[in-house]
N, C-alpha and C positions, 0 to 999 in steps of 0.2 A: 302785433300780439305774439307773445311767447306761449306756445302750446306744448305741453308735455304729455306724452301718450304712454299709458301703462298697458303692456301687452302688445307692443308695436309690431312684433314680427308675425302675428297672425295675418292671414291673407286679407281679411277685411280691414283691420287696423293699419296694416302697412300701406294698403291702397289709400286709405283715408289720409294718412300722413303725407303721401305724395301730393294729394290734392290740396291739403292745407299749405304745403310749401309752395305750390304753384300759385296760390292765392296771395302769396307775399308774407305769410307768417313765418316766424322763427319756429322751427319744429325740432324737438328732441324726443327721445323715447327710451323705454327700457323693456326688457323681457328676460325670462329665466334662461332661455337659450337663444342666442343670436346666431343664425345660420342661413346660408343661401337656400333658395334664390332670393328671398325677401330681403335679407340683410344686404345683398349686393345691390339691389334696386335702391334701397334706402340710402346707402352710402353714396351711390352715384348721384342721388338727388341732393346731396349735401346735408343729410339729416344725421345728427349725432346720436349714436346708439350706446346705451349703457347696459351691461349685463347684470342682472339681479335687481332686487327691490329694496336697496338700502335707503332709508328715509333721508339720508344726507343729500340725496338728489334734489330735495326741495330747497336746498340752499341756492339753487339757480333762480328761485323766486318766479316760477312761471305764472302767467296771467290766468291760465285755465288748464285744468287737468282733464284729459279725456281718458276714461277708464274702460278697458276692454272687458268683454263678458267672461273671459277666462279668469279675471281677478275676483277674489272673494274676501269676505270678512276674515280677519286673521292675518292677511297679508300685511307685513310691516309697513309697506308704503301706503297701502289703502288706509290703514289705521292712522298713520301720521296725517294724511290728507283730512280725514274726518276730525281728528283731535284739534287740528289747527284751524278748522273751519274754512278751508280753502275752496274756491269755486271749482266744481267738477260737473261733468256731464257724461253721457254715454256717446259712443261713436255714432250710432244711427241718429240720435237727437242732434248732434253737432252737424251732421250731414244735412239734415232737414233745415236747420236754422241758418246755416251759412252758405249753402250751395244750391239746394233744390228749390228754393222758394219761387224763383222766376223761370224754372225750367219745365219743358215738356218731358216728364219722366216716363220712360218705358222700362217696365220691370219684368224680369223673368223669375217666376217662382215655381216650386215643385220639389218633391222629394229627390228626384233624379234629374240631371241634365241642366241645372240652372247655369252653371259656369259655361258650358258649351253653347247653350242657347243664347245667353247674353253676349258671348263672344261672336257668334254668328250674326246676331242683330247689329252689334256695333260695326262689324265689318261691312255688312250690307249698306248701312247708312254712310260709312266712309267711302265705299266704292261708288255710291251715288253722289258723292261730292257734298255731303251734308255736315262733315266735320263734327261728329257727335262727341260729347264728353262721355265718360263711362267710369264705372267702378265695378270690377269683376274679381271674384275670389279665385283667381288663377291668372296665368299669363297667356293671353292670346298671341299666337305666333305671328299673326298679321300685324301686330303692334309692338310686341316684345316688352310692354310694360302693362301692369295690371290696372292702371287708372290714369286718366288725364282730364283736364277741364274741358277741352274741345273749343270749337269756334262758332257754335250755334246754340239755339235754345234747347236742342235735343240732348237728353242725358239717359244713357242706358245703365241700369243697375241690376246686379244680381240680387234678387230679393230673398234673403235667407229667413227661414221661419225660426231659427234659433233665437234664444232670448237676447235682450239688448244689453243688460248689465245686472250685477247683483242687486241693484236698487230699482230695476225696471224689468220685470219679467215678461213684458210684452215681446212678441216677435219683432225682430229688426224691421221687417217690411212694413209694419204698421206706421212707421215714421215717414215712409217715402212718398205717399200720396200720388201714385202714378195716374197718368191719363190713359196709358196703354198697359195692360197687364196680361202676361202669359201665365196660365196655371197649367203647367205641363202634366202633372200627375200627383198623386197623394197616397202615401203609405205610412204605416207606423214607423217612426224613427225617433231619434233623440230621446231615448227612454230615461235619460238622466234628468230631463226637465218636463216631459209630458207623460201623463199616466196612461193614456190610451189614444187611439186614433181620433176620438171625438174631441179631445182637448186640442189636437192640432187643427182639426176642422174649425174649431171655434176661432182660432187665430187667423185662419184663412178667411173666415167670414168677416173678421175685423178688417182685413185688407180690402175685401170686396166693398165694404161700407165706405171706404175712403175714395173710391173711384167715382169721378163725376158722371152725371147723366150723359154727357156727350163723350165720355170715355169709352174704351173698348176692352172687353174681357175675351181672351182667346183660350179655348180649352179643347181637348181631344174628345172625339166620340167614344162612348163606352167606358169612360173613367168614372165609375160610380161614386167614388169618394169625393171627387170634384163636383159631380152633379148634385150630391147631397148638400154640399156647401152652397151652391148657387140656388138650390131650391129653398133655402132659408131666406132668400131675398137677393135680388140683383137689380140695380137701378140704372145700369149702363147698357150700352149696346153689346151684343154677343156675337161671336163667330166661332165656328168649330172646324177642326182639322181631322182628317182621316187618312190612315196609311194602309196601302196595299189591300188586304182582304176586307177592309171596312169601307172601301170607296163607294159602295152602292148605297150607303146611307142617304136617305132623302134630305135635301136641304143643306148638305154639307158644302160650305163655300170653298174650302181648300182641301184638295186631295192629292195624294202621291201614289203612283203606280210603279212598282219595281220593273226596271228594264234589265237588271242583272240580279242573280240569286242573292248576292251579298249586300245589296242596297247601295252599292257604289255608283250606280247609274239608275236614275228614276225620272219619270215624267211628272210634271206638275199640272194639275187641272185647277183652274180658278173659275168658279161659278159654272162648272161643267165644260168649259172650253180649254183646250191646250194652251198653256202659258209659257212653256219652255221645258228644258231638261236640265238636270243636274248630274254631272259626272265628276266625281271627286275621289279622294283617297280614303274616305271614311266608309265604315260599314255598319250594317245593322238597322233594324226598324227604328230603334230609338234615335239614331242620328237623323234618319229621314224625318221623324216626327219633330225633332228639335229644329231642323232646317225649315220645315213647313210652318211651324209656329213663328219662327223669326221672320219669315216672309210675310205672314199675316200682320205681324206687328209693324213691319216696315211699310206695308201698304197703308196703314193708318196714318202715317206721316208723309205719304205721297210717293213712295217708291213703287214703281210698277213691278208686277211679277216677273216680267222679262228681265229687267235689270237685276232683280234679286237673284234669279237663277244664274245669271252671269257672275254675280258676286260670289255665290256659293261654290261655283266651279273653281274659284281661286281661294277658297277658305283653307287655310293651312293647319287649322286645328288649335289645340290648347296644350300647353306643356302639362305633362302628367295625366293626360287623357289618351290612353293607348299611344303614347309617344314612343316611337321607335328610337331607342338610344344608340343602338349599334347593330351592324350586320357583319358578322365575322365568319367568312367562308360559309354563308348560307344559314348561320345560326343567328336569329334575330332576338334582341332583348328589348322588351317593351316596359314602360313605366305607366301604371294605371292607378287612378285614385279610388277605384271602386271599393266601397266598404259597407255594402248592403247586399243581401242575397239577390235581389232583383237586378241591381247594377252589375253584379258578377255574371249573372245568367245572360243578360242581354249583350254584354261586352263579348263574352266568349262565343255566343251564338253568331255574332257578326264576324268574329275572327274565323270561326269554323267554316262559315259560308264562303269566306274569302280564300282560305288556304286548302280547302278540300281535305284530303286524307293526311296531309303533313302533320307531324307530331306537335302537339301543344302541351307544354309543361307550365304549370301555374304555381307560383309561390305566393302565399297569402299570410299577411299579418293581421290578426283581429285587433285593430288599434282604436277605432272610434269608441266613444263612450258606450254606445248601444251594443256594439260587438263585444266589448270587454265585460259588459253585464250579462252576456249570454242570452240576450232577448231573442235573437234570431238563430240560435244554434241548431234548432230542429230543421232549418231550411238550408243550412250551409252546405251540407254534403251534396244535395241534389243540384245546387246552384252551379256546380262544376262539371255537370254531366258531359259537356262538350269538350272537356280536356282529356288528354291521355294519361297524364300523371299530375297529381297535386301534392305539393309539400306544404303542410300547415305548420306555421311557426308558433310555438307555445311561449309567450312572454312570461317571465318569472313573476310579474306582478298581476297576472290575471288569475283570479281565484277559482276558475272552473277549467277542467281539462278538456282538450279537444279530442280526446281518445274516442268518444262516441261518434264524433264527426268522421274521424278516420275509419272507424269500424263499420259505419253505415254508408261509406262512399260507394257510388255506383261505378267509379273508376279507380285505378290504382292510386293509393294515397299513403302518405307516411307523416308521422309527427316528428318534428325536430325541435331541439331546445337551444340551439346556438346558431349564430350567423355562419360560422366556419363550417359546421356540419351541413347547413342548408346549401352552401356553395358546393361542398364535396358531393352531396347527394344529387344536386342538379347536374354537375359535370358527368356523373355516372349514368344519367338518363339521356344525355344528348346524342342525337344522331343527325346525319346530314339533312339540311333543309327543315329545321325545326324552329319552333317559336316559344320563347320563354317570356311569360307574362308575370311581372311582379306587381302585386296588388296590395296597396296600403295607402292610408291617407296621412302617413308620416314619413320619416326618413328611413325606416326599416333598417337601421343599423348600417346604412350605406351599402346594402347588399347589391344594389344595382351596379355601382362602379366597381366594387370588389369582384363581382362576377365577370364583368367585362374585362377587367385587368387580367384575371386568370385565363379567360378565353384567349386573350391576345398573347399571353406568355406561352400558352400551349401551342398556339399557331406558330410562334417564332421557333419553338423547339422542334416542331415537325417540319419546318421549312428546310 
């Protein structure tokens, strides 16, 4: 079968394309912007990429069109598909119909941590010799590709609550029918498609309704928005996790206790008994919770807590999740995907606990649809309280100003309007042994690499 994918360079659709290719299909695709790292993965997999949405692409006569959720009515290629009456489907529906039917699906859902938790879970299963398949909206460093078929019935999927397509407004995860489901957390997000938190909770309960009675729902203690979802009805087994200060909760099966202030070393308790320790390069309570949830999910398919701890000790992380891109004479540059106040807060808390009083400089681009709508603007300034300096980038196509965010910042903050100015301002703030965190869920004008190149040039000049 020849499958043509519209919006192929998105993390989900690009991963799906690789799975379709591995199943033996001919796969082609198009997108408005074709750029690494996804374009590199796709080309390496032998998938032909076309830039733009010219209807002439249909001259290839594909057997099926898979339409990404970034595509909308009015797109010339979408209109041509509809006018010609060609067969089309959404990415999540294709995944359900062609790959997940006979699999034990383990899904990681939640506002934050989906990619990291799914990556941890896939790695635990791999370490245990279970050869899982997976589809993850990022690139796990233990695998270096975002999707694979695997060699067993087990399939790990990042379960996104975003909508499936312009013609299917259900959340992607409703299609996955998991037997093991992690519900990490739940906050208001995706304001472009959800009116309020209740609307997202409704979709989460649709997910819960698809989990079989002998399935398992994993959730954290004290997450009220998740508890409200499950109170609407849950027909599956349940287990809960608790991190650090919450470990005294009665009946909590999985607990983590910090052995270091930054969370890079913690003990795991299973049913009240010591099950092992995790000592890794990651920091923060959020990563401890992600790891604990992944361990609970892995236990559901037979992996012991002891083996899971050993696996997490070797978990290398995910690209663009506090990924250290460079260390130039003690100046470290990180790339992070955070695009929500809570994610910014927890990430910087973890870094601060790790680096002590060393300087932290944060560069932030409000790029997600919700950020660009200004929904969370009242919480943005406070989210950076663990930083020493914050540089907020004002995109030209965002119709609200970040001036109020800067004016209400509890730490030193500036507003910049160009990438060149952003780099110049950053260089002026640098001191020995400092940490530069670049936060955006997009390319951010290539600021990461441009900054690194400037730092390297200055090092050479000083040598």
